[in-house]
DOVEX-213440 format. One record per residue (C-alpha): residue number from 1; x, y, z. Coordinates in steps of 0.1 Angstrom, whole numbers, plus 5000, padded with zeros to 4 digits. Each point is the difference from the previous one (the first is absolute). Example, Ala and Ser with C-alpha at 12.3 -4.5 7.8 and 13.67 -1.06 7.14 Angstrom:
BEGIN
<site nr="1" c1="5123" c2="4955" c3="5078"/>
<site nr="2" c1="5014" c2="5034" c3="4993"/>
This chain:
BEGIN
<site nr="1" c1="5000" c2="5000" c3="5000"/>
<site nr="2" c1="5028" c2="5024" c3="5009"/>
<site nr="3" c1="5018" c2="4992" c3="4967"/>
<site nr="4" c1="4968" c2="5007" c3="4981"/>
<site nr="5" c1="4995" c2="5034" c3="5017"/>
<site nr="6" c1="5036" c2="5009" c3="4993"/>
<site nr="7" c1="4996" c2="4990" c3="4963"/>
<site nr="8" c1="4968" c2="5021" c3="4997"/>
<site nr="9" c1="5018" c2="5030" c3="5016"/>
<site nr="10" c1="5029" c2="4996" c3="4976"/>
<site nr="11" c1="4976" c2="4999" c3="4970"/>
<site nr="12" c1="4983" c2="5032" c3="5012"/>
<site nr="13" c1="5033" c2="5017" c3="5004"/>
<site nr="14" c1="5011" c2="4989" c3="4965"/>
<site nr="15" c1="4967" c2="5013" c3="4985"/>
<site nr="16" c1="5004" c2="5033" c3="5018"/>
<site nr="17" c1="5036" c2="5004" c3="4989"/>
<site nr="18" c1="4993" c2="4989" c3="4965"/>
<site nr="19" c1="4971" c2="5025" c3="4996"/>
<site nr="20" c1="5022" c2="5028" c3="5014"/>
<site nr="21" c1="5029" c2="4991" c3="4976"/>
<site nr="22" c1="4976" c2="5001" c3="4971"/>
<site nr="23" c1="4984" c2="5033" c3="5010"/>
<site nr="24" c1="5034" c2="5017" c3="5006"/>
<site nr="25" c1="5013" c2="4987" c3="4967"/>
<site nr="26" c1="4972" c2="5020" c3="4984"/>
<site nr="27" c1="5002" c2="5030" c3="5023"/>
<site nr="28" c1="5036" c2="5009" c3="5010"/>
<site nr="29" c1="5007" c2="5009" c3="5036"/>
<site nr="30" c1="5013" c2="5034" c3="4990"/>
<site nr="31" c1="4968" c2="5008" c3="4982"/>
<site nr="32" c1="4980" c2="4988" c3="5029"/>
<site nr="33" c1="5019" c2="5020" c3="5025"/>
<site nr="34" c1="4996" c2="5031" c3="4978"/>
<site nr="35" c1="4963" c2="4995" c3="5000"/>
<site nr="36" c1="4998" c2="4995" c3="5037"/>
<site nr="37" c1="5020" c2="5031" c3="5006"/>
<site nr="38" c1="4973" c2="5020" c3="4981"/>
<site nr="39" c1="4971" c2="4990" c3="5022"/>
<site nr="40" c1="4981" c2="5026" c3="5020"/>
<site nr="41" c1="5006" c2="4994" c3="5038"/>
<site nr="42" c1="4967" c2="5015" c3="5011"/>
<site nr="43" c1="4980" c2="4974" c3="4981"/>
<site nr="44" c1="5022" c2="4972" c3="5014"/>
<site nr="45" c1="4992" c2="5011" c3="5036"/>
<site nr="46" c1="4963" c2="5000" c3="4991"/>
<site nr="47" c1="5004" c2="4965" c3="4985"/>
<site nr="48" c1="5017" c2="4987" c3="5032"/>
<site nr="49" c1="4972" c2="5014" c3="5022"/>
<site nr="50" c1="4972" c2="4986" c3="4978"/>
<site nr="51" c1="5017" c2="4966" c3="5000"/>
<site nr="52" c1="5002" c2="4999" c3="5038"/>
<site nr="53" c1="4964" c2="5012" c3="5003"/>
<site nr="54" c1="4991" c2="4970" c3="4978"/>
<site nr="55" c1="5018" c2="4977" c3="5025"/>
<site nr="56" c1="4982" c2="5015" c3="5029"/>
<site nr="57" c1="4966" c2="4992" c3="4984"/>
<site nr="58" c1="5013" c2="4965" c3="4990"/>
<site nr="59" c1="5009" c2="4993" c3="5036"/>
<site nr="60" c1="4964" c2="5009" c3="5010"/>
<site nr="61" c1="4988" c2="4975" c3="4974"/>
<site nr="62" c1="5022" c2="4973" c3="5014"/>
<site nr="63" c1="4989" c2="5007" c3="5035"/>
<site nr="64" c1="4964" c2="4994" c3="4989"/>
<site nr="65" c1="5010" c2="4965" c3="4989"/>
<site nr="66" c1="5017" c2="4994" c3="5033"/>
<site nr="67" c1="4970" c2="5012" c3="5019"/>
<site nr="68" c1="4979" c2="4975" c3="4981"/>
<site nr="69" c1="5020" c2="4972" c3="5016"/>
<site nr="70" c1="4999" c2="5015" c3="5035"/>
<site nr="71" c1="5035" c2="5015" c3="4999"/>
<site nr="72" c1="4994" c2="5035" c3="5015"/>
<site nr="73" c1="5027" c2="5026" c3="4992"/>
<site nr="74" c1="4999" c2="5037" c3="5003"/>
<site nr="75" c1="5005" c2="5019" c3="4967"/>
<site nr="76" c1="5034" c2="5011" c3="5013"/>
<site nr="77" c1="5010" c2="4964" c3="5006"/>
<site nr="78" c1="4987" c2="4989" c3="4966"/>
<site nr="79" c1="5019" c2="5028" c3="4983"/>
<site nr="80" c1="5032" c2="4990" c3="5018"/>
<site nr="81" c1="4995" c2="4964" c3="4990"/>
<site nr="82" c1="4993" c2="5010" c3="4964"/>
<site nr="83" c1="5032" c2="5020" c3="4997"/>
<site nr="84" c1="5021" c2="4972" c3="5015"/>
<site nr="85" c1="4984" c2="4977" c3="4974"/>
<site nr="86" c1="5009" c2="5024" c3="4973"/>
<site nr="87" c1="5037" c2="5000" c3="5011"/>
<site nr="88" c1="5002" c2="4962" c3="4999"/>
<site nr="89" c1="4981" c2="4998" c3="4967"/>
<site nr="90" c1="5024" c2="5023" c3="4983"/>
<site nr="91" c1="5033" c2="4988" c3="5015"/>
<site nr="92" c1="4994" c2="4964" c3="5008"/>
<site nr="93" c1="4977" c2="4988" c3="4972"/>
<site nr="94" c1="5016" c2="4966" c3="4997"/>
<site nr="95" c1="4999" c2="4992" c3="5037"/>
<site nr="96" c1="4972" c2="5002" c3="5025"/>
<site nr="97" c1="4986" c2="5031" c3="4983"/>
<site nr="98" c1="4979" c2="5028" c3="5013"/>
<site nr="99" c1="4967" c2="4981" c3="5002"/>
<site nr="100" c1="5016" c2="4971" c3="5017"/>
<site nr="101" c1="5017" c2="5023" c3="5025"/>
<site nr="102" c1="4968" c2="5017" c3="5009"/>
<site nr="103" c1="4984" c2="4966" c3="5007"/>
<site nr="104" c1="5030" c2="4991" c3="5021"/>
<site nr="105" c1="4998" c2="5032" c3="5021"/>
<site nr="106" c1="4962" c2="4996" c3="5006"/>
<site nr="107" c1="5005" c2="4964" c3="5010"/>
<site nr="108" c1="5028" c2="5010" c3="5024"/>
<site nr="109" c1="4983" c2="5031" c3="5015"/>
<site nr="110" c1="4963" c2="4992" c3="4997"/>
<site nr="111" c1="5001" c2="4962" c3="5001"/>
<site nr="112" c1="4977" c2="4998" c3="4969"/>
<site nr="113" c1="4995" c2="4969" c3="4980"/>
<site nr="114" c1="5021" c2="4996" c3="4968"/>
<site nr="115" c1="4973" c2="4989" c3="4975"/>
<site nr="116" c1="4976" c2="5030" c3="5006"/>
<site nr="117" c1="5030" c2="5024" c3="4998"/>
<site nr="118" c1="5011" c2="4985" c3="4967"/>
<site nr="119" c1="4965" c2="5003" c3="4987"/>
<site nr="120" c1="4997" c2="5037" c3="5011"/>
<site nr="121" c1="5033" c2="5009" c3="4985"/>
<site nr="122" c1="4993" c2="4982" c3="4967"/>
<site nr="123" c1="4966" c2="5016" c3="4996"/>
<site nr="124" c1="5016" c2="5034" c3="5007"/>
<site nr="125" c1="5023" c2="4993" c3="4970"/>
<site nr="126" c1="4971" c2="4989" c3="4979"/>
<site nr="127" c1="4980" c2="5031" c3="5009"/>
<site nr="128" c1="5029" c2="5022" c3="4990"/>
<site nr="129" c1="5005" c2="4981" c3="4967"/>
<site nr="130" c1="4963" c2="5004" c3="4992"/>
<site nr="131" c1="5003" c2="5038" c3="5002"/>
<site nr="132" c1="5031" c2="4999" c3="4979"/>
<site nr="133" c1="4984" c2="4980" c3="4973"/>
<site nr="134" c1="4968" c2="5021" c3="5000"/>
<site nr="135" c1="5017" c2="5034" c3="4996"/>
<site nr="136" c1="5025" c2="4986" c3="4975"/>
<site nr="137" c1="4971" c2="4988" c3="4980"/>
<site nr="138" c1="4983" c2="5034" c3="5001"/>
<site nr="139" c1="5031" c2="5019" c3="4990"/>
<site nr="140" c1="5009" c2="4976" c3="4972"/>
<site nr="141" c1="4967" c2="5007" c3="4983"/>
<site nr="142" c1="5009" c2="5037" c3="4998"/>
<site nr="143" c1="5036" c2="4996" c3="4991"/>
<site nr="144" c1="5017" c2="4997" c3="4966"/>
<site nr="145" c1="5008" c2="4964" c3="5008"/>
<site nr="146" c1="4963" c2="4991" c3="4995"/>
<site nr="147" c1="5004" c2="5010" c3="4963"/>
<site nr="148" c1="5032" c2="4979" c3="4997"/>
<site nr="149" c1="4983" c2="4970" c3="5014"/>
<site nr="150" c1="4963" c2="5001" c3="4990"/>
<site nr="151" c1="4996" c2="4963" c3="5007"/>
<site nr="152" c1="5006" c2="5007" c3="5037"/>
<site nr="153" c1="4970" c2="5023" c3="5003"/>
<site nr="154" c1="4973" c2="4973" c3="5005"/>
<site nr="155" c1="5024" c2="4982" c3="5025"/>
<site nr="156" c1="5004" c2="5032" c3="5018"/>
<site nr="157" c1="4963" c2="5006" c3="5003"/>
<site nr="158" c1="4995" c2="4964" c3="5012"/>
<site nr="159" c1="5027" c2="5006" c3="5027"/>
<site nr="160" c1="4984" c2="5032" c3="5012"/>
<site nr="161" c1="4966" c2="4983" c3="5004"/>
<site nr="162" c1="5014" c2="4969" c3="5017"/>
<site nr="163" c1="5029" c2="5011" c3="5021"/>
<site nr="164" c1="4980" c2="5010" c3="5031"/>
<site nr="165" c1="4974" c2="4971" c3="4998"/>
<site nr="166" c1="5029" c2="4975" c3="4997"/>
<site nr="167" c1="5017" c2="5017" c3="5029"/>
<site nr="168" c1="4969" c2="4997" c3="5021"/>
<site nr="169" c1="4998" c2="4963" c3="4993"/>
<site nr="170" c1="5036" c2="4996" c3="5012"/>
<site nr="171" c1="4991" c2="5015" c3="5034"/>
<site nr="172" c1="4992" c2="4973" c3="5026"/>
<site nr="173" c1="4967" c2="5004" c3="5019"/>
<site nr="174" c1="5017" c2="5015" c3="5030"/>
<site nr="175" c1="5015" c2="5027" c3="4979"/>
<site nr="176" c1="4970" c2="5009" c3="4978"/>
<site nr="177" c1="4985" c2="5025" c3="5025"/>
<site nr="178" c1="5031" c2="5022" c3="4994"/>
<site nr="179" c1="5000" c2="4996" c3="4962"/>
<site nr="180" c1="4984" c2="5034" c3="4992"/>
<site nr="181" c1="5022" c2="5019" c3="5025"/>
<site nr="182" c1="5032" c2="4984" c3="4988"/>
<site nr="183" c1="4991" c2="5004" c3="4964"/>
<site nr="184" c1="4995" c2="5038" c3="5005"/>
<site nr="185" c1="5032" c2="5003" c3="5020"/>
<site nr="186" c1="5018" c2="4981" c3="4972"/>
<site nr="187" c1="4986" c2="5025" c3="4975"/>
<site nr="188" c1="5011" c2="5030" c3="5021"/>
<site nr="189" c1="5035" c2="4984" c3="5004"/>
<site nr="190" c1="5003" c2="4996" c3="4963"/>
<site nr="191" c1="4988" c2="5035" c3="4992"/>
<site nr="192" c1="5027" c2="5014" c3="5023"/>
<site nr="193" c1="5026" c2="4979" c3="4983"/>
<site nr="194" c1="4988" c2="5014" c3="4967"/>
<site nr="195" c1="5003" c2="5035" c3="5015"/>
<site nr="196" c1="5036" c2="4992" c3="5009"/>
<site nr="197" c1="5006" c2="4987" c3="4964"/>
<site nr="198" c1="4984" c2="5031" c3="4985"/>
<site nr="199" c1="5024" c2="5022" c3="5020"/>
<site nr="200" c1="5029" c2="4979" c3="4989"/>
<site nr="201" c1="4989" c2="5005" c3="4964"/>
<site nr="202" c1="4998" c2="5037" c3="5005"/>
<site nr="203" c1="5035" c2="5000" c3="5016"/>
<site nr="204" c1="5013" c2="4984" c3="4968"/>
<site nr="205" c1="4982" c2="5023" c3="4976"/>
<site nr="206" c1="4976" c2="4972" c3="4988"/>
<site nr="207" c1="4968" c2="5020" c3="5003"/>
<site nr="208" c1="4992" c2="4995" c3="4964"/>
<site nr="209" c1="4998" c2="4962" c3="5005"/>
<site nr="210" c1="4984" c2="4997" c3="5034"/>
<site nr="211" c1="4974" c2="4973" c3="4991"/>
<site nr="212" c1="5026" c2="4978" c3="4984"/>
<site nr="213" c1="5025" c2="5005" c3="5029"/>
<site nr="214" c1="4973" c2="4991" c3="5026"/>
<site nr="215" c1="4989" c2="4970" c3="4980"/>
<site nr="216" c1="5036" c2="4987" c3="4999"/>
<site nr="217" c1="5004" c2="5008" c3="5037"/>
<site nr="218" c1="4971" c2="4977" c3="5009"/>
<site nr="219" c1="5009" c2="4973" c3="4975"/>
<site nr="220" c1="5036" c2="5000" c3="5013"/>
<site nr="221" c1="4986" c2="4998" c3="5036"/>
<site nr="222" c1="4980" c2="4969" c3="4990"/>
<site nr="223" c1="5031" c2="4985" c3="4984"/>
<site nr="224" c1="5020" c2="5008" c3="5031"/>
<site nr="225" c1="4975" c2="4982" c3="5022"/>
<site nr="226" c1="5007" c2="4967" c3="4982"/>
<site nr="227" c1="5026" c2="4979" c3="5018"/>
<site nr="228" c1="5024" c2="5001" c3="4971"/>
<site nr="229" c1="5027" c2="5025" c3="5012"/>
<site nr="230" c1="5016" c2="5015" c3="5030"/>
<site nr="231" c1="4976" c2="5027" c3="5013"/>
<site nr="232" c1="4989" c2="5007" c3="4964"/>
<site nr="233" c1="5034" c2="5014" c3="4992"/>
<site nr="234" c1="5007" c2="4999" c3="4963"/>
<site nr="235" c1="4964" c2="4991" c3="4991"/>
<site nr="236" c1="4987" c2="5035" c3="5005"/>
<site nr="237" c1="5029" c2="5015" c3="4980"/>
<site nr="238" c1="4994" c2="4975" c3="4971"/>
<site nr="239" c1="4963" c2="5008" c3="4999"/>
<site nr="240" c1="5007" c2="5037" c3="4997"/>
<site nr="241" c1="5027" c2="4996" c3="4975"/>
<site nr="242" c1="4978" c2="4978" c3="4978"/>
<site nr="243" c1="4969" c2="5022" c3="5005"/>
<site nr="244" c1="5019" c2="5032" c3="4991"/>
<site nr="245" c1="5016" c2="4983" c3="4969"/>
<site nr="246" c1="4965" c2="4991" c3="4987"/>
<site nr="247" c1="4989" c2="5036" c3="4999"/>
<site nr="248" c1="5034" c2="5014" c3="4989"/>
<site nr="249" c1="5005" c2="5019" c3="5033"/>
<site nr="250" c1="5032" c2="5009" c3="5018"/>
<site nr="251" c1="5009" c2="4966" c3="5015"/>
<site nr="252" c1="5025" c2="5017" c3="5025"/>
<site nr="253" c1="4971" c2="5018" c3="5016"/>
<site nr="254" c1="4980" c2="4968" c3="5002"/>
<site nr="255" c1="5028" c2="4982" c3="5017"/>
<site nr="256" c1="5007" c2="5030" c3="5022"/>
<site nr="257" c1="4964" c2="4999" c3="5012"/>
<site nr="258" c1="5003" c2="4964" c3="5010"/>
<site nr="259" c1="5033" c2="5007" c3="5018"/>
<site nr="260" c1="4986" c2="5029" c3="5019"/>
<site nr="261" c1="4970" c2="4980" c3="5011"/>
<site nr="262" c1="5022" c2="4973" c3="5013"/>
<site nr="263" c1="5021" c2="5026" c3="5019"/>
<site nr="264" c1="4968" c2="5014" c3="5016"/>
<site nr="265" c1="4990" c2="4965" c3="5010"/>
<site nr="266" c1="5034" c2="4993" c3="5014"/>
<site nr="267" c1="5002" c2="5032" c3="5020"/>
<site nr="268" c1="4965" c2="4994" c3="5014"/>
<site nr="269" c1="5007" c2="4964" c3="5008"/>
<site nr="270" c1="5031" c2="5009" c3="5021"/>
<site nr="271" c1="4975" c2="5014" c3="5025"/>
<site nr="272" c1="4991" c2="4964" c3="5008"/>
<site nr="273" c1="5036" c2="4994" c3="5011"/>
<site nr="274" c1="4998" c2="5027" c3="5027"/>
<site nr="275" c1="4966" c2="4989" c3="5011"/>
<site nr="276" c1="5013" c2="4964" c3="5003"/>
<site nr="277" c1="5026" c2="5012" c3="5024"/>
<site nr="278" c1="4973" c2="5018" c3="5020"/>
<site nr="279" c1="4981" c2="4968" c3="5002"/>
<site nr="280" c1="5030" c2="4982" c3="5014"/>
<site nr="281" c1="5005" c2="5027" c3="5026"/>
<site nr="282" c1="4963" c2="4998" c3="5011"/>
<site nr="283" c1="5002" c2="4962" c3="5003"/>
<site nr="284" c1="5032" c2="5003" c3="5022"/>
<site nr="285" c1="4982" c2="5026" c3="5022"/>
<site nr="286" c1="4970" c2="4976" c3="5004"/>
<site nr="287" c1="5023" c2="4971" c3="5009"/>
<site nr="288" c1="5018" c2="5021" c3="5027"/>
<site nr="289" c1="4967" c2="5011" c3="5015"/>
<site nr="290" c1="4987" c2="4965" c3="5000"/>
<site nr="291" c1="5031" c2="4986" c3="5017"/>
<site nr="292" c1="4998" c2="5028" c3="5026"/>
<site nr="293" c1="4963" c2="4993" c3="5007"/>
<site nr="294" c1="5008" c2="4963" c3="5005"/>
<site nr="295" c1="5026" c2="5008" c3="5027"/>
């Protein structure tokens, strides 16, 4: 089993590196750095804030799933747990991962059962993916890509009609009472992510191609969710490179968009590292208090 996991991790690393090598063979590092240097810092700050607002809403959504299985967390606790999971998802994608680590922490600190925690965490992922697919489908219909792929229009419409009913069917009975709430929170989360992407597009001077950029952003996010690479690295860049090539746009700006979004994600995820240390300190304080009371 350990050898299999190691092989899967090596394959993910190879795919990420291969995709990056291909992308940078088409867009030189010097060209990319020049494009990044031309970005407007004000829009980048706005993109960072909007991204973190989306994560706050996403933590509220996850907390609704936990409440459905009887795990009661304050919103502050849920937010801290969410950021810790973000850190591990980004920097340890081949190991225990962020979702697995959240389950571990809840088992350790709340003595919750594993199976319901796995179900809640998985449904949180599914809920987020449903919102991704829905908004990607809507934007695709209004983008220039719809004209390039007319055969995809009926498939797109079918997906828009079916995505939420199928998602509802995937909810177990114990989670169905929170379906409407989590679906709305998922939509708000995705709208805030789109706001972050919109600001990134403005920072790079792509205001004339906003629909296409946002469509690619969502499609690359869907591709990054698939367990094919290390944290989606390389996959996002490849999607933007290919998407910009199709429309004859400046590929350096497309790849720069992807790189900037990764940097925003990385900077935000590092918050989880500091929150993790805070959690350890709290646990140590509780242990000392417990030992003193026993005396």
